[in-house]
C-alpha positions as CSV (number, residue, x, y, z in Angstrom):
1,X,0.0,0.0,0.0
2,X,1.5,3.4,-1.0
3,X,1.7,6.3,1.3
4,X,-0.6,8.3,-1.0
5,X,-3.3,5.7,-0.8
6,X,-2.9,5.6,3.0
7,X,-3.2,9.4,3.2
8,X,-6.4,9.4,1.1
9,X,-8.0,6.7,3.3
10,X,-7.2,8.6,6.5
11,X,-8.4,11.9,5.1
12,X,-11.6,10.2,3.8
13,X,-12.3,8.7,7.2
14,X,-11.6,11.9,9.0
15,X,-13.6,14.0,6.6
16,X,-16.7,11.8,6.7
17,X,-16.3,11.3,10.5
18,X,-16.3,15.0,11.3
19,X,-19.1,15.7,8.9
20,X,-21.3,13.1,10.5
21,X,-20.3,13.9,14.1
22,X,-20.0,17.7,14.2
23,X,-22.7,19.1,12.0
24,X,-25.6,20.1,14.2
25,X,-29.0,18.8,13.2
26,X,-30.4,22.3,12.6
27,X,-27.5,23.1,10.2
28,X,-27.8,20.0,8.0
29,X,-29.7,21.7,5.2
30,X,-27.1,24.4,5.1
31,X,-24.3,21.9,5.2
32,X,-25.8,19.9,2.3
33,X,-26.2,23.0,0.0
34,X,-22.7,24.2,1.0
35,X,-21.1,20.8,0.3
36,X,-22.7,20.6,-3.1
37,X,-21.9,24.1,-4.1
38,X,-18.3,23.8,-3.0
39,X,-18.0,20.6,-5.0
40,X,-19.2,22.5,-8.1
41,X,-17.0,25.5,-7.7
42,X,-14.0,23.3,-6.7
43,X,-14.4,21.2,-9.8
44,X,-14.2,24.3,-12.0
45,X,-11.3,25.7,-10.0
46,X,-9.3,22.4,-10.2
47,X,-10.1,22.0,-13.9
48,X,-8.7,25.5,-14.6
49,X,-5.5,24.7,-12.6
50,X,-4.9,21.5,-14.5
51,X,-5.9,23.1,-17.9
52,X,-3.4,25.9,-17.4
53,X,-0.8,23.5,-16.1
54,X,-0.5,25.3,-12.7
55,X,-0.7,21.9,-10.8
56,X,-0.4,18.3,-11.6
57,X,-1.8,15.3,-9.8
58,X,0.7,12.5,-10.2
59,X,-1.3,10.1,-8.0
60,X,-4.9,10.1,-8.9
61,X,-7.8,7.9,-7.8
62,X,-9.1,7.6,-11.5
63,X,-6.0,8.0,-13.6
64,X,-7.6,6.9,-16.9
65,X,-10.7,9.0,-16.5
66,X,-9.3,12.4,-15.5
67,X,-6.1,14.4,-14.7
68,X,-7.7,15.8,-11.6
69,X,-7.8,14.7,-8.0
70,X,-11.1,13.3,-6.9
71,X,-10.6,13.5,-3.2
72,X,-9.2,17.0,-2.9
73,X,-12.0,18.8,-4.6
74,X,-14.9,16.4,-4.1
75,X,-14.5,15.7,-0.4
76,X,-11.7,17.6,1.4
77,X,-12.3,21.1,0.1
78,X,-16.1,20.7,0.5
79,X,-15.6,19.6,4.1
80,X,-13.5,22.7,4.8
81,X,-16.3,24.8,3.1
82,X,-19.0,23.3,5.3
83,X,-17.2,24.1,8.5
84,X,-16.3,27.5,7.1
85,X,-20.0,28.2,6.8
86,X,-21.2,26.4,9.9
87,X,-18.7,28.3,12.1
88,X,-19.0,31.6,10.3
89,X,-19.2,34.6,12.8
90,X,-22.5,36.3,11.7
91,X,-23.0,39.8,13.1
92,X,-19.6,39.8,14.9
93,X,-18.1,42.6,12.8
94,X,-16.2,42.8,9.5
95,X,-12.8,42.3,11.1
96,X,-13.8,39.0,12.7
97,X,-15.4,37.8,9.4
98,X,-12.2,38.7,7.5
99,X,-10.0,36.9,10.1
100,X,-12.4,33.8,9.9
101,X,-12.1,33.7,6.1
102,X,-8.3,34.3,6.2
103,X,-7.9,31.5,8.8
104,X,-9.8,29.0,6.7
105,X,-7.9,30.1,3.5
106,X,-4.6,29.6,5.4
107,X,-5.8,26.2,6.6
108,X,-6.7,24.9,3.1
109,X,-3.5,26.4,1.6
110,X,-1.3,24.9,4.3
111,X,-3.0,21.5,3.9
112,X,-2.4,21.6,0.1
113,X,1.3,22.7,0.7
114,X,1.9,19.8,3.1
115,X,0.3,17.3,0.8
116,X,2.4,18.7,-2.1
117,X,5.6,18.6,0.0
118,X,5.2,15.2,1.6
119,X,3.4,13.1,-1.1
120,X,2.8,12.7,-4.8
121,X,-0.9,13.7,-4.5
122,X,-0.3,17.1,-5.9
123,X,2.6,18.8,-7.6
124,X,2.8,22.6,-8.0
125,X,4.1,23.7,-11.5
126,X,3.2,27.3,-11.9
127,X,1.7,27.6,-8.5
128,X,2.7,28.4,-5.0
129,X,1.3,28.8,-1.5
130,X,0.6,32.5,-1.9
131,X,-1.5,32.0,-5.1
132,X,-3.2,29.1,-3.3
133,X,-4.0,31.4,-0.4
134,X,-5.4,34.2,-2.5
135,X,-7.5,31.9,-4.7
136,X,-8.8,30.1,-1.6
137,X,-9.7,33.4,0.1
138,X,-11.7,34.4,-3.1
139,X,-13.4,31.0,-3.3
140,X,-14.4,31.1,0.4
141,X,-15.8,34.6,-0.2
142,X,-17.9,33.3,-3.1
143,X,-19.1,30.3,-1.1
144,X,-20.2,32.6,1.7
145,X,-22.0,34.9,-0.6
146,X,-23.8,32.0,-2.4
147,X,-24.8,30.1,0.8
148,X,-26.1,33.2,2.6
149,X,-28.0,34.3,-0.5
150,X,-29.5,30.8,-0.8
151,X,-30.4,30.6,2.9
152,X,-32.6,33.7,2.5
153,X,-34.8,31.5,0.3
154,X,-35.0,28.8,2.9
155,X,-36.3,31.0,5.7
């Protein structure tokens, strides 16, 4: 068993476990829509990265089907997105909202950097941690705008 496969199994178990255990019952609808929206936006984001040769995924779950990573943008990133929304500090001030978004962008970027450095799951070509941080910050902002807009219709 390769270390990449082991990393993916552990990350899948952790992601599914924390999603099942730590999403409050009253927030499940918000979590569902967030998870699905983040999957959609992450797929497009990852597709653009691969298309413009910014990153490569040497170890992929479905190497014949796609050049993209299934786990990173269909489970891991959506899990970060769900907790970003569930823990979002509503009505706590703009500074706290900015710090919250920045902390989650740093967490996702750092996870990606660690995976890039210690495994063959991702390889940066024309990409670095700072570009990852900026793009993740923008994506988290888009996620926040969409989910809170969508939640207005649920009320």
